[in-house]
C-alpha positions in Angstrom: 95.6 83.0 150.0 97.7 85.6 148.3 100.0 87.8 150.3 99.6 91.6 150.4 102.0 93.9 148.6 103.3 91.0 146.4 103.2 91.3 142.6 100.7 89.0 141.0 103.4 87.2 139.0 105.0 86.1 142.4 101.9 85.2 144.3 101.0 81.6 145.2 97.4 80.5 146.0 96.1 77.3 147.7 93.1 75.7 146.2 91.3 72.4 146.4 92.6 69.9 143.8 90.6 67.6 141.6 90.7 64.8 144.2 89.8 67.1 147.1 93.3 67.7 148.3 94.6 71.2 148.6 97.4 72.2 146.3 99.5 75.3 145.8 99.5 77.0 142.4 100.8 80.2 141.0 98.3 83.0 140.9 98.5 82.9 137.0 97.7 79.3 136.1 95.5 77.7 133.4 93.7 75.6 136.0 92.3 78.8 137.6 90.5 79.8 134.4 86.7 79.7 134.4 84.9 77.7 131.8 83.2 80.3 129.6 82.8 80.6 125.9 83.1 84.1 124.4 81.3 84.3 121.1 82.9 86.3 118.2 81.5 89.7 117.3 79.3 90.3 114.2 78.6 93.8 112.8 75.0 95.2 112.8 72.9 94.1 109.8 72.9 96.5 106.9 69.4 95.7 105.5 67.8 96.1 109.0 65.3 93.3 108.6 63.5 92.3 111.8 65.0 88.8 111.8 68.6 90.0 111.4 68.1 92.7 114.0 66.8 90.3 116.5 69.7 87.9 115.8 72.2 90.7 116.2 70.7 91.9 119.5 70.7 88.4 121.0 74.3 87.8 119.8 75.5 91.2 121.1 73.7 90.6 124.5 75.8 87.5 125.0 79.0 89.5 124.3 78.0 92.3 126.6 77.1 90.0 129.5 80.3 88.0 129.1 82.5 91.1 129.1 80.7 92.7 132.1 81.3 89.4 133.9 84.9 89.5 133.0 85.4 93.1 134.2 83.7 92.2 137.5 86.3 89.4 138.3 89.1 90.0 140.8 92.5 91.0 139.7 94.0 87.5 139.6 91.0 85.8 138.1 90.8 88.5 135.4 94.3 88.0 134.3 94.0 84.2 134.3 91.0 84.5 132.0 92.8 87.1 129.8 96.0 85.1 129.4 94.7 81.6 129.1 91.2 81.9 127.5 91.6 81.8 123.7 87.9 82.4 123.1 88.2 85.8 124.8 91.0 86.9 122.5 89.1 85.8 119.5 86.1 87.8 120.6 88.2 91.0 121.2 90.0 90.5 117.9 86.7 90.1 116.0 85.4 93.4 117.4 88.6 95.3 116.4 88.4 93.7 112.9 84.7 94.1 112.1 83.5 97.0 114.2 82.1 99.9 112.1 84.5 102.8 111.6 83.6 106.5 111.5 82.4 106.6 107.8 80.6 103.3 108.2 78.2 104.6 110.9 76.0 106.3 108.4 75.2 103.0 106.7 74.0 101.3 109.9 70.3 100.8 110.6 68.6 103.6 112.5 67.0 101.2 115.1 67.5 102.7 118.6 67.9 99.2 120.0 70.7 98.4 117.7 72.5 101.7 118.4 72.2 101.2 122.2 73.5 97.6 122.0 76.4 98.7 119.7 77.4 101.4 122.3 77.2 98.9 125.1 79.6 96.5 123.3 81.9 99.4 122.4 82.1 100.5 126.0 82.7 97.0 127.3 85.5 96.3 124.8 87.2 99.6 125.5 87.1 99.0 129.3 88.5 95.5 128.8 91.5 96.7 126.8 92.0 99.5 129.2 92.3 97.1 132.2 94.5 94.8 130.1 96.9 97.7 129.6 97.1 98.6 133.3 99.9 96.8 135.2 99.0 98.4 138.5 95.4 98.7 139.6 96.0 99.4 143.2 98.6 99.1 145.9 97.6 95.4 146.5 97.0 94.4 142.8 99.9 95.0 140.5 102.5 93.3 138.3 106.2 93.6 138.1 106.7 96.0 135.2 109.2 93.7 133.4 106.9 90.7 133.8 103.9 92.6 132.7 105.6 93.6 129.5 106.7 90.1 128.8 103.1 88.7 129.4 101.4 91.1 127.1 104.1 90.6 124.4 104.5 86.9 124.5 100.8 86.1 124.7 100.0 88.7 121.9 97.5 90.5 124.1 98.7 93.7 122.3 100.4 94.1 119.0 100.8 96.9 116.5 97.7 96.1 114.4 95.6 95.9 117.6 96.9 99.2 118.8 96.2 100.9 115.4 92.6 99.6 115.5 92.2 100.8 119.1 93.2 104.3 118.0 90.8 104.5 115.1 87.9 103.0 117.0 88.2 104.7 120.4 90.3 107.7 119.7 87.4 110.2 119.4 86.6 111.3 122.9 89.1 109.1 124.6 92.4 110.5 123.4 94.1 111.0 126.7 93.1 107.6 128.1 94.4 105.9 124.9 97.6 107.9 125.1 98.3 106.8 128.6 97.4 103.2 127.8 99.6 103.0 124.7 102.5 104.9 126.4 102.4 102.4 129.2 102.5 99.5 126.8 105.6 100.8 124.9 107.2 101.8 128.2 106.9 98.4 129.8 107.8 96.5 126.6 110.2 98.4 124.3 110.1 95.5 121.9 107.0 97.1 120.4 109.2 99.8 118.9 110.9 97.2 116.8 107.6 95.9 115.7 106.5 99.4 114.8 109.6 99.8 112.6 108.6 96.7 110.7 105.0 97.9 110.5 106.0 101.2 108.9 107.7 99.3 106.1 104.4 97.4 105.6 102.4 100.6 105.5 104.7 101.9 102.8 103.9 98.8 100.7 100.2 99.9 100.9 100.9 102.9 98.8 103.0 101.0 96.4 100.3 98.4 96.0 97.7 101.0 95.2 100.0 102.5 92.6 100.6 99.1 91.0 96.9 98.3 90.9 96.3 101.6 89.1 99.0 100.9 86.6 101.2 103.8 87.8 104.1 101.7 89.0 105.7 98.5 87.8 106.0 95.6 90.2 109.5 95.2 91.5 110.5 98.6 90.1 110.7 102.1 91.4 108.5 104.8 90.1 111.6 106.5 88.5 112.3 103.6 86.2 110.7 103.7 82.8 108.2 101.0 81.8 109.5 98.6 79.1 107.8 98.6 75.8 107.1 94.9 75.8 105.7 95.0 79.3 102.3 93.5 79.8 99.6 96.1 79.7 98.0 96.5 83.1 94.6 97.8 84.0 94.3 101.4 85.2 91.8 103.1 87.4 89.6 103.8 84.4 89.7 100.3 83.0 89.7 98.1 86.1 86.5 96.6 87.3 84.2 98.6 89.6 84.7 96.2 92.4 88.5 96.6 92.3 88.1 100.3 92.3 85.8 100.1 95.3 88.3 97.8 97.2 91.2 100.2 96.5 89.3 103.2 97.8 88.2 101.4 100.9 91.7 100.0 101.5 93.2 103.5 101.1 90.6 105.2 103.3 91.0 102.7 106.1 94.8 102.8 106.0 95.1 106.6 106.0 92.5 107.1 108.7 94.2 104.5 111.0 97.7 105.9 110.6 96.4 109.5 111.3 94.6 108.4 114.4 97.6 106.5 115.7 100.1 109.4 115.2 97.6 111.9 116.7 97.2 109.8 119.9 100.8 108.6 120.2 103.1 111.3 118.8 106.2 109.3 120.0 105.7 107.1 117.0 106.4 109.9 114.6 110.1 109.4 114.9 109.8 105.8 113.8 107.8 106.9 110.7 110.3 109.6 109.9 113.2 107.2 110.0 111.7 105.3 107.0 111.3 108.5 104.8 107.6 108.2 105.3 107.0 111.9 104.4 108.5 111.7 100.9 106.7 108.4 100.1 103.4 109.8 101.3 103.6 113.1 99.3 104.8 111.2 96.2 101.8 108.9 96.4 99.5 111.8 96.9 100.8 113.6 93.8 100.8 110.5 91.6 97.8 108.4 92.7 95.2 110.8 94.0 94.5 112.7 90.7 94.2 109.4 88.9 91.7 108.0 91.4 89.7 111.3 91.3 89.5 111.2 87.5 88.3 107.6 87.6 85.5 108.4 90.1 84.4 111.4 88.1 84.4 110.0 84.6 83.4 106.4 85.1 79.7 105.4 84.6 78.2 104.1 87.8 74.8 102.4 87.8 74.3 103.5 91.4 75.0 107.2 91.9 75.0 106.8 95.7 78.1 104.5 95.3 79.9 107.2 93.3 79.1 109.7 96.0 80.3 107.4 98.7 83.6 106.7 96.8 84.2 110.4 96.3 83.5 111.0 100.0 85.9 108.3 101.1 88.7 109.5 98.7 88.2 113.1 99.9 88.5 111.8 103.5 91.7 109.9 102.6 93.2 113.0 101.1 92.4 115.1 104.2 93.9 112.5 106.5 97.1 112.2 104.4 97.5 116.0 104.6 96.9 115.9 108.4 99.3 113.1 108.8 102.1 115.1 107.1 101.3 118.0 109.3 101.5 115.8 112.5 104.8 114.4 111.4 106.3 117.9 110.7 104.9 119.3 113.9 106.1 116.6 116.3 109.5 116.1 114.7 110.5 119.6 113.7 108.2 122.4 115.1 107.6 121.0 118.6 111.3 120.8 119.5 111.7 124.4 118.3 108.7 125.7 120.2 109.9 123.9 123.4 113.3 125.5 123.2 115.4 122.3 123.0 119.0 122.2 122.0 120.0 122.3 118.3 117.0 124.4 117.3 118.9 125.5 114.2 119.1 121.8 113.1 115.3 121.3 113.5 114.6 124.5 111.6 116.9 123.5 108.8 115.2 120.1 108.7 111.7 121.7 108.4 112.8 124.0 105.6 114.3 121.1 103.8 111.0 119.2 104.0 109.1 122.3 102.6 111.6 122.5 99.8 111.0 118.9 98.9 107.3 119.6 98.7 107.7 122.2 96.0 107.7 119.8 93.0 104.5 118.2 94.4 102.2 120.9 93.2 98.8 119.3 94.0 99.9 118.1 97.4 101.4 121.5 98.3 98.2 123.4 97.4 96.1 121.1 99.5 98.5 121.3 102.4 98.7 125.0 102.2 94.9 125.3 102.1 94.6 123.5 105.5 97.8 124.4 107.1 99.3 127.6 105.6 103.0 127.3 105.1 103.4 131.0 105.8 102.3 130.5 109.4 104.9 127.9 110.0 107.6 130.0 108.4 106.5 133.0 110.6 106.9 130.8 113.7 110.4 129.8 112.6 111.4 133.4 112.0 110.2 134.4 115.5 111.9 131.4 117.2 115.1 131.2 115.1 116.0 134.7 113.9 119.0 133.5 112.0 117.0 131.9 109.2 118.0 133.0 105.7 115.3 135.4 104.4 116.1 134.5 100.8 115.3 130.9 101.4 112.0 131.7 103.1 111.0 134.1 100.3 111.8 131.3 97.8 109.5 128.9 99.6 106.6 131.4 99.8 107.0 132.1 96.1 107.1 128.4 95.4 103.8 128.0 97.2 102.2 130.8 95.2 103.5 129.2 92.0 102.0 125.9 93.0 98.5 127.5 93.3 98.9 129.0 89.9 100.1 125.8 88.3 97.1 123.8 89.4 94.6 126.4 88.3 93.2 127.3 91.7 92.9 130.5 93.5 94.2 130.9 97.1 91.5 131.9 99.6 91.5 135.7 100.1 91.8 135.6 103.9 94.8 133.3 103.7 96.4 135.5 101.0 96.0 138.6 103.2 97.4 136.8 106.2 100.5 135.5 104.3 101.2 139.0 102.8 100.9 140.6 106.2 103.2 138.1 107.7 105.7 138.4 104.9 105.8 142.2 105.1 106.1 142.0 108.9 109.0 139.5 108.8 110.9 141.8 106.4 110.4 145.0 108.4 110.4 143.8 112.0 113.4 144.1 114.2 114.2 140.5 115.1 116.7 141.3 117.9 115.0 139.5 120.9 116.4 136.2 121.8 115.0 133.1 120.3 114.3 131.7 123.7 111.7 134.4 124.5 109.8 133.7 121.3 110.0 129.9 121.9 108.8 130.3 125.5 105.8 132.3 124.3 104.9 129.8 121.7 105.8 126.6 123.6 102.2 126.0 124.6 100.9 126.1 121.0 99.3 123.0 119.5 99.0 121.8 115.9 96.8 124.1 113.9 93.1 123.3 113.9 91.8 122.1 110.6 89.5 124.7 108.9 86.3 123.1 107.8 85.5 124.2 104.2 82.4 126.2 103.8 79.4 125.1 101.8 80.1 125.3 98.0 83.9 124.9 98.4 85.9 122.0 97.1 84.9 118.7 98.7 88.4 117.5 99.3 88.4 116.1 102.8 85.2 117.8 103.7 83.9 114.7 105.3 86.8 114.4 107.8 85.1 116.0 110.8 87.3 116.9 113.7 86.2 116.9 117.3 87.3 120.5 118.0 85.2 123.5 119.0 84.6 126.1 116.4 85.6 129.7 117.2 84.0 133.0 116.2 85.6 136.1 114.8 86.5 137.4 118.3 88.1 134.1 119.3 85.2 133.0 121.6 84.1 129.4 121.4 80.8 129.1 119.5 78.2 126.9 121.3 77.9 123.4 120.0 74.4 122.4 119.2 72.5 119.6 117.4 74.0 116.3 116.5 77.5 117.4 117.5 76.4 118.2 121.0 74.6 114.8 121.3 77.7 113.1 120.1 79.8 114.7 122.8 77.3 113.8 125.5 77.1 110.2 124.3 80.9 109.9 124.4 81.1 111.0 128.0 78.1 109.0 129.1 79.6 105.8 127.6 82.3 106.1 130.2 80.4 107.8 133.0 76.8 106.7 132.7 75.8 107.8 136.3 76.1 111.5 135.5 73.2 113.6 134.4 73.0 115.3 131.1 72.4 118.7 132.7 75.6 118.4 134.7 77.6 117.3 131.6 76.2 120.2 129.6 77.5 122.7 132.2 80.9 120.9 132.2 81.1 121.1 128.4 80.3 124.8 128.5 82.9 125.4 131.2 85.7 123.6 129.3 84.9 124.9 125.8 83.1 121.7 124.7 86.3 119.6 125.0 85.0 116.1 125.9 88.5 114.8 126.7 89.2 117.5 129.2 85.8 117.0 130.9 86.4 113.3 131.3 89.9 113.8 132.6 88.8 116.4 135.2 85.9 114.3 136.4 88.0 111.2 136.8 90.8 113.1 138.6 88.2 115.2 140.6 89.6 118.5 139.5 86.4 120.3 138.4 86.1 124.0 138.7 84.5 125.3 142.0 81.3 126.3 140.3 80.9 122.8 138.8 81.8 121.0 142.1 78.7 122.6 143.7 76.3 121.2 141.1 74.3 118.0 141.5 76.0 115.4 139.4 72.7 113.7 138.6 71.1 117.0 137.4 68.8 116.3 134.4 68.9 118.1 131.2 66.8 121.3 131.3 63.5 121.1 129.3 63.2 123.5 126.5 60.2 125.8 126.5 58.0 125.1 123.5 57.4 128.1 121.4 53.9 128.8 120.1 53.3 127.0 116.9 53.7 129.1 113.8 50.8 127.3 112.1 48.3 128.9 114.5 49.0 132.3 112.9 49.2 130.8 109.4 46.9 132.3 106.8 46.5 130.7 103.4 43.9 130.5 100.6 43.9 126.7 100.9 43.1 126.7 104.6 40.4 124.1 105.5 40.3 122.4 102.2 40.4 118.6 101.9 44.2 118.5 101.6 45.0 120.8 104.5 47.2 118.4 106.5 47.8 121.0 109.2 44.1 121.1 110.2 42.9 117.7 109.2 43.8 114.5 110.9 42.9 112.3 108.0 43.3 113.0 104.3 42.0 110.9 101.5 45.3 109.6 100.1 43.5 107.9 97.2 43.2 111.3 95.6 46.9 112.1 96.0 49.5 110.7 93.8 52.8 111.6 92.2 53.2 111.4 88.5 50.9 109.2 86.5 48.2 107.6 88.6 49.1 104.0 89.4 46.8 101.3 88.2 45.1 103.5 85.6 45.0 102.0 82.1 42.8 102.1 79.0 41.0 98.8 79.7 39.9 99.9 83.2 38.8 103.3 81.9 36.7 101.7 79.2 35.2 99.2 81.6 34.2 102.0 84.0 30.4 102.4 83.3 29.7 104.8 86.2 28.7 107.6 83.8 26.0 105.4 82.4 24.4 105.0 85.8 24.5 108.7 86.3 22.7 109.3 83.1 20.0 106.7 83.8 18.2 109.0 86.3 18.1 111.8 83.7 16.5 109.6 81.0 14.3 107.8 83.4 11.6 110.5 83.0 11.4 109.6 79.2 10.6 106.0 79.8 6.8 106.4 80.4 4.7 107.8 77.5 1.2 108.9 78.5 -1.2 109.3 75.6 -3.9 111.0 77.7 -3.7 112.9 80.9 -6.9 113.6 82.8 -6.8 117.1 84.3 -9.1 117.4 87.3 -11.3 120.4 87.6 -9.4 123.3 89.2 -5.9 122.0 88.2 -3.6 123.6 85.7 -2.0 121.8 82.8 1.3 123.2 83.8 1.4 120.8 86.7 1.7 117.9 84.3 4.2 119.8 82.1 1.8 119.8 79.1 2.0 122.3 76.2 -0.8 124.7 75.3 -1.7 123.1 71.9 -4.9 124.5 70.4 -6.5 122.1 68.0 -8.8 124.8 66.7 -5.9 126.9 65.3 -6.2 127.5 61.5 -2.9 126.7 59.8 -4.2 126.9 56.2 -2.0 129.9 55.2 1.1 129.1 57.3 2.9 127.8 54.2 2.2 130.8 52.0 5.0 133.4 51.6 3.1 136.5 52.2 4.7 139.4 50.3 7.5 137.2 48.8 6.3 137.9 45.2 6.4 141.6 45.6 8.5 143.7 43.1 11.0 144.7 45.8 11.4 141.2 47.1 13.0 139.3 44.2 16.0 138.4 46.3 13.8 136.4 48.6 12.9 133.9 45.9 16.4 133.5 44.3 18.8 131.9 46.6 22.5 131.1 45.9 23.0 127.4 45.7 24.9 125.8 48.6 28.5 124.9 47.8 31.2 123.3 50.0 34.2 125.6 50.4 37.3 124.5 48.6 39.3 124.3 51.8 36.8 121.8 53.3 36.6 119.6 50.2 38.1 116.1 50.6 38.6 115.3 46.9 41.8 115.7 45.0 42.7 118.7 43.0 42.2 116.9 39.7 38.7 115.7 40.8 37.8 119.3 41.7 38.9 120.5 38.3 36.9 117.7 36.6 33.8 118.8 38.6 34.3 122.4 37.5 34.5 121.3 33.9 31.4 119.2 34.3 29.6 122.1 35.8 30.7 124.4 33.0 29.6 121.8 30.4 26.2 121.6 32.1 25.9 125.3 32.1 26.8 125.5 28.5 24.4 122.8 27.6 21.6 124.6 29.4 22.4 128.0 27.8 22.6 126.5 24.3 19.7 126.5 22.0 17.5 123.5 22.4 18.0 121.9 19.1 18.2 118.4 18.0 21.9 117.5 18.5 21.7 113.9 19.5 25.2 113.2 18.2 27.3 116.3 18.1 30.5 116.7 16.1 33.4 115.3 18.1 35.8 117.8 16.7 33.6 120.6 17.9 33.4 119.0 21.4 37.2 118.7 21.5 37.7 122.3 20.5 35.2 123.4 23.2 36.9 121.3 25.8 40.3 122.5 24.9 39.1 126.1 25.0 37.6 125.6 28.4 40.8 123.9 29.7 43.0 126.7 28.3 40.7 129.3 30.0 40.8 127.5 33.3 44.6 127.1 33.2 45.0 130.8 32.3 42.7 131.7 35.2 44.8 129.6 37.6 48.1 130.8 36.3 49.1 127.4 34.9 51.9 127.4 32.4 51.6 124.5 29.9 54.6 122.4 29.3 56.5 123.0 26.1 56.2 120.3 23.5 59.2 118.2 22.9 61.1 118.7 19.6 63.8 116.1 19.0 63.7 116.2 15.2 65.1 119.7 15.0 66.4 121.4 11.8 67.8 119.6 8.8 71.3 118.3 9.0 74.0 120.9 8.4 71.9 123.9 9.7 72.7 123.5 13.4 70.4 122.8 16.2 68.9 125.0 18.8 69.5 124.7 22.6 65.9 123.5 23.2 66.4 120.7 20.7 69.6 119.5 22.3 68.0 119.5 25.7 65.0 117.5 24.4 67.3 115.0 22.8 69.3 114.6 26.0 66.2 114.2 28.1 64.9 111.6 25.8 68.2 109.7 25.8 68.1 109.7 29.6 64.5 108.7 30.2 63.9 106.4 27.3 64.6 103.3 29.4 61.5 104.0 31.5 59.1 103.5 28.7 58.5 101.0 26.0 61.1 98.2 25.8 64.3 100.1 25.4 66.0 98.4 28.4 65.7 94.9 27.1 69.5 94.6 26.7 70.2 95.4 30.3 67.4 93.1 31.5 68.8 90.3 29.3 72.2 90.8 30.8 70.7 90.6 34.3 68.9 87.3 33.5 72.0 85.9 32.0 74.1 86.8 35.1 71.6 85.1 37.3 71.6 81.9 35.3 68.2 82.2 33.8 69.3 82.1 30.2 72.0 79.6 29.1 75.0 81.4 27.5 
C-alpha cells in the first residue's frame, strides 16, 4: 500500500497481476485505470421536441453519473483516470466547446428538466476541473509541485484555450475559485506564460480577420497601406452573404467575451497582452470595424427581424466587452500600481496619460469609453496620487474628450458633465501639497469602476452585457436584488452548496451586499458573521403572504358577461377570434340554410287553408282569428265620388300626369331630348285644328322641327357650332381669321373622312410587301 506523507508521483502500490501474482507498480500507471467510457457532451436541443429532449436527458444523465463516479474516486485512482483515460478528456473538451454561453441561454428550451440537467452537468464539470487543478488535496494526498506542473502540461490537461473557456463558462459566481485555480496552474507550470504570449498573437489575428472579411484591410498588408487600383474587389459587410455576416458577429462576440472574462479573473495576464500592443490594436479595430458592422445590421434587409435584433444585441455586447477589456488593461497595468504606492509611480502615470493621448484620434471609441468609464475620474485619481502631473496636459486630454463627443454628434450625459466640471475646477483650485503616498494609501483599496447600466431608452450599445454587481442608490446603500437576478444568485450558490437552505442563503446575501462570490468564500472558509453563524443552515425560504386579489374589488360594466374570464371558468372560444374568422368563406355562407329553417315556423301557419269554420254556440269568432265581414253590407255607392264634381272641387278631377324625375332616368341625354321633341310634336298635333292633312308639306315639317330645336337649345343655353367657311373671299381681297382657321382644321382632319389617306395606306401596304413595287 502507499506510504503516508509521500507525494503521489513517488508512491508505489502492490496489486495482483494478470496471472494472480502480486506486482509493484507506480501509483500513476495505465494498468490502474478503470474501464469506463465517457460519452461526449451534446448541447440541449433548440426546437424542444419531446424526442430530442428525452435523448438529451438520457445522454446528460450518463455524463453526470460518470463524472460523479470520477469525483468519488480516491486521490490516486482519480489521477490515473484523468491522465490515462482519453474518453474523459474528450468528454470534458466537448463540454467546453459546445456548452451554451451567456447570450445563448435565452435560446434554450424552457423545460425545467432540461435546465436542471444542464445545471447538474455544469456543476460536475466545474468540480472535475477544480480537482484537476489542485496539486494538494490534504496532508496525505498531494503531488510534488514540479511534477504536478509537468503532468498537467505534458498531458494537455490544461492549455490556454481550455483556461479561456473555463473563465467564460464558470466565471460568473465563481471568480475567486477560478482565480485560485488558474493562479496555481501558472505558478506550478510557468511554461503557460509562453503559451499565453503565442495566444495573444493569435487573438490579434482575430481582429485582422474580421477587418479582411469586411473589406477594410488587405490580406498581408497593414491598414495604413493604400489598396491597389487593380486589386480584386472584395465583399463588404453590406454585400457579403447573410450567413457570413452572422458568422462574423458570433465570432467577434465569442472572442471579446472570452478575453474579457479571462482578464477579469486572472489580471496577471494583462502584462502579456500589453507586451503585444494589444490596446492600440483593439482600439483601432473598434474605430474601424464596429461602425461598418453596425451600418450593415441596420440597413440590410433581413427576412427574420428576430435575427436582426439578435445580431444587434451581440454586436452591442461585443462593443461593451471591448471597452471593459481596455479599462481592465489600463487599471491593472497603470492605475493599480499607482494606487498601491509602488515605486516609479511617475512612470506608470506617464504611461497612462500616453494611452489616453493615443485614444484621442479614435473618436467613436473614446466617446463609448468615456460614457462607461469617465476619463475625468481617472485623471482626478492621478492628480491626487501624483501631484507633479502637468496640468496643461490633463486639460488637453479633457478638451480632447469633449471634442470627441462633439465630433460624433452625441451629447454627454448631464450627470457626467457636471462631475467632470466639478473635478476640473477642484483640481485647478485645490492645494495639492499632501504627499502622494497619503492619497495612494487612501485609494489603494479601490476597484475598477462599476459599469453603469444604461437606462431604458438610451443607446443600446452594450446594454445586454449584464454585470454581476449590486446596484446602489443615491445615498450609496445597496438596493435589494429581486426577481430573476436574485434567483440567479441563489442558483449559483446552490450549485456549489446544495445542502444549504434558500432562507439561509438569502440572509447571507443581504449581509454581504448580494455578492455571491463573497458568500461562497466565507461559507467555505467558515468565516461568516456572528449573526449568520447562529442561523440554521437548512432554513427554508420564507413564504410570502398572499395579498387579497384586486379582482375581488373590481367593478366593470362587463362583469358577468359571457366573456368575463375572471368570473367564468369556461368561455366559448368559438365566438372569439382575432382578425378575420378562420374557415369562413363565401361557399360556406351560401350553403348555410339555417335561416330557412327559422322561417319555416313562421310560415307554417299559412300552410292550412280552411274554407269554413264552424263556430260553436257561445264562442267568439276572434278565437279563430276571423274578420268581421258582413255579407249584407251595401257597397253600391262605394265607387262614386261624392262631391267630386262640385264647382270648388275641380282640382280633384284633374291630376298631373306622373313623370319620372330627370335624375332617375336611365336613358341618354339624346334620348331624353328626342322624347321631349316627340311630346311636343304630340301636343302640337293635338292642339292643331283637326283637318285633313294626311300628307303634310315636308318643308313645313322641317321648319317646325328646326324651330322647336332652336327653342329647346336656347332654353338649355346651347350654343350652335359655327358653320365652316373654307371658300372665303375672292383671291386678292385677303381672308379673314375664321376662314384661315377653317382651312387649317380641314387640312388637319381631312384624312379621317372619305379616302384622302389612300397614299399613306398604299405606302404602308407596299412597305409590308402586299403590293409588288
